[in-house]
C-alpha distance (Angstrom), angle and dihedral (degrees) to the residues before:
residue distance angle dihedral
M1 . . .
V2 3.79 . .
T3 3.78 118.4 .
F4 3.78 122.1 -162.7
P5 3.79 122.1 -154.7
G6 3.76 104.8 -87.3
R7 3.76 119.9 15.9
F8 3.85 109.1 -26.0
S9 3.75 128.8 109.6
I10 3.76 126.4 162.6
L11 3.77 122.5 -160.7
P12 3.81 116.9 -137.2
P13 3.82 119.2 -120.3
Q14 3.77 110.4 -83.8
S15 3.81 96.1 -133.9
T16 3.76 145.2 -16.4
D17 3.81 86.2 -101.4
S18 3.82 86.1 77.4
L19 3.81 91.1 61.8
V20 3.81 91.7 47.2
R21 3.83 89.4 51.2
I22 3.82 90.5 51.0
I23 3.81 92.4 50.6
N24 3.81 92.3 45.8
M25 3.80 91.6 47.0
D26 3.81 90.2 50.3
L27 3.81 90.8 52.2
D28 3.79 90.6 45.1
M29 3.82 91.7 51.3
R30 3.81 89.2 55.7
A31 3.79 90.2 50.0
I32 3.81 91.3 47.5
A33 3.81 90.8 50.5
L34 3.81 92.7 51.1
L35 3.80 93.0 44.3
G36 3.82 89.9 48.6
L37 3.80 91.3 52.1
L38 3.80 90.2 49.5
M39 3.83 89.5 50.5
D40 3.83 84.3 69.3
G41 3.80 91.1 56.5
P42 3.81 143.5 -67.9
Q43 3.79 118.4 -43.5
H44 3.77 139.5 173.3
G45 3.80 122.0 -127.0
Y46 3.79 94.0 -98.5
G47 3.82 91.4 50.8
L48 3.79 90.1 50.2
R49 3.81 89.2 48.9
K50 3.81 91.2 54.2
L51 3.81 91.6 48.2
M52 3.81 90.8 48.5
D53 3.80 90.4 50.5
G54 3.81 89.0 59.6
V55 3.79 125.2 63.8
L56 3.81 93.7 -32.2
S57 3.81 91.6 64.7
R58 3.81 86.2 71.0
I59 3.80 90.3 55.9
V60 3.81 104.6 36.0
P61 3.79 121.5 24.5
I62 3.79 106.8 -142.3
K63 3.79 129.5 160.9
G64 3.80 126.5 -150.0
G65 3.81 95.4 -103.7
T66 3.78 91.7 45.3
L67 3.80 89.9 50.4
Y68 3.81 92.6 55.6
Y69 3.80 91.9 43.7
T70 3.82 90.4 51.3
L71 3.81 91.0 46.5
K72 3.83 90.5 52.5
S73 3.81 90.5 48.1
L74 3.80 90.7 51.2
H75 3.80 88.9 49.8
K76 3.84 91.4 51.5
E77 3.83 89.0 51.0
G78 3.81 90.0 52.2
L79 3.81 92.3 -117.7
V80 3.82 94.6 119.0
A81 3.78 130.7 23.7
P82 3.80 135.8 -166.1
M83 3.79 114.0 -107.7
G84 3.77 104.0 -175.5
E85 3.75 138.3 -66.4
E86 3.77 133.0 -67.9
R87 3.77 123.5 -150.8
S88 3.79 125.9 -167.5
G89 3.80 118.9 -170.8
R90 3.78 113.6 -55.0
R91 3.76 93.8 -22.1
P92 3.80 119.3 115.7
S93 3.78 115.4 -94.7
R94 3.79 117.1 -92.8
L95 3.77 126.5 -145.5
L96 3.80 112.5 -119.7
Y97 3.80 119.7 -143.4
H98 3.78 129.3 -160.5
I99 3.78 130.8 -170.4
T100 3.81 116.1 -105.9
P101 3.82 124.3 -138.8
K102 3.82 86.9 -104.8
G103 3.82 87.5 52.2
E104 3.82 92.2 51.3
K105 3.80 90.1 53.2
A106 3.83 91.8 45.9
F107 3.82 90.7 48.9
R108 3.80 92.4 55.4
Q109 3.82 93.7 44.5
R110 3.81 95.2 46.1
A111 3.80 94.2 43.8
L112 3.80 92.6 51.9
R113 3.82 90.7 45.4
L114 3.83 88.4 67.2
F115 3.82 87.2 70.6
Q116 3.83 91.3 62.6
P117 3.78 108.5 148.9
E118 3.81 92.4 -139.6
F119 3.79 93.3 54.8
R120 3.79 110.7 119.1
P121 3.81 117.2 -158.6
Y122 3.79 116.5 -122.6
F123 3.77 125.4 -149.0
P124 3.82 119.8 -159.9
M125 3.82 90.7 -149.0
H126 3.80 89.8 67.0
L127 3.80 92.6 68.7
P128 3.83 98.5 62.7
L129 3.81 89.2 41.7
Y130 3.79 90.1 53.6
F131 3.81 88.9 54.2
H132 3.81 94.4 37.9
Q133 3.81 92.9 129.8
H134 3.84 88.8 67.6
I135 3.81 95.1 51.5
P136 3.81 121.9 76.0
K137 3.80 107.6 -104.7
K138 3.82 93.7 -127.8
D139 3.84 90.8 52.9
L140 3.79 91.9 49.1
E141 3.81 92.2 47.3
R142 3.81 89.7 48.9
A143 3.83 91.4 49.2
V144 3.82 92.9 48.8
R145 3.81 91.2 47.9
A146 3.82 92.5 47.4
R147 3.81 92.1 49.4
K148 3.80 91.0 48.5
E149 3.82 91.7 49.2
G150 3.80 91.6 47.0
L151 3.79 92.2 50.5
T152 3.81 90.9 46.1
K153 3.82 90.5 54.3
Y154 3.80 90.1 46.3
L155 3.81 91.2 50.5
D156 3.82 91.3 48.1
R157 3.82 90.4 51.1
F158 3.79 89.6 45.9
R159 3.80 92.1 52.8
R160 3.81 90.6 49.8
G161 3.82 90.0 52.0
G162 3.80 95.4 -109.5
V163 3.80 96.9 123.9
V164 3.78 107.0 44.7
K165 3.77 129.0 -3.2
E166 3.79 104.2 -136.6
T167 3.80 96.5 -135.0
S168 3.79 99.3 147.4
R169 3.76 139.2 38.3
P170 3.85 93.9 -106.0
L171 3.81 91.5 49.0
S172 3.79 89.3 49.0
W173 3.82 90.0 53.4
L174 3.81 91.9 46.9
G175 3.79 92.8 46.4
S176 3.79 92.5 49.7
H177 3.80 91.5 48.9
A178 3.82 93.4 47.0
K179 3.82 92.3 49.7
K180 3.81 91.3 51.3
I181 3.81 93.9 47.0
V182 3.80 93.8 46.6
G183 3.81 92.5 45.7
T184 3.80 91.7 49.6
T185 3.82 91.2 46.0
I186 3.81 91.0 52.3
R187 3.81 90.6 52.3
W188 3.81 90.8 46.8
L189 3.82 91.5 49.7
S190 3.82 88.7 52.3
E191 3.81 88.9 55.6
V192 3.83 91.7 47.8
E193 3.81 89.6 47.5
E194 3.81 89.8 52.2
D195 3.81 93.0 47.8
L196 3.80 92.1 49.1
S197 3.81 93.4 53.1
């Protein structure tokens, strides 16, 4: 356990299994996002990419290459299947994918699994704080301050409606949750900043 002057202590990860679970959950979230989009109807990779770049990019970070890799993995698992090609104008044809019945079942199971009661949230900022003694104090202070300022700007944009327009009940839930987490994180970073100085 690491104790900071004042009131902070951070518990170390209990095992490397925790990291493996985080990586697997991250991959599973990408799969869930793609399966969920295909629940709305067939799409080609580029169409999925555009949908992911919208509101979902705020929920699940996924890059173009990762998207195609995940799509291929879902195809190998039999959760999605190609259903022909689509051509628009002079553009090259694009392979359309649809979700299979097995994929629909997997989507529901995997999505609900994210509500596991034993799931512990992980925060990347905890790792450099755990190893704070190996990081120059000025660099750590600067990093904490920069993160706090970045989150404050994000929260300000969010409050002005520049991040997500809350046009549906799920987006309203997600927006409310994000605002609370970011606000709490900003307050926590202020406490860390104070303890470091």
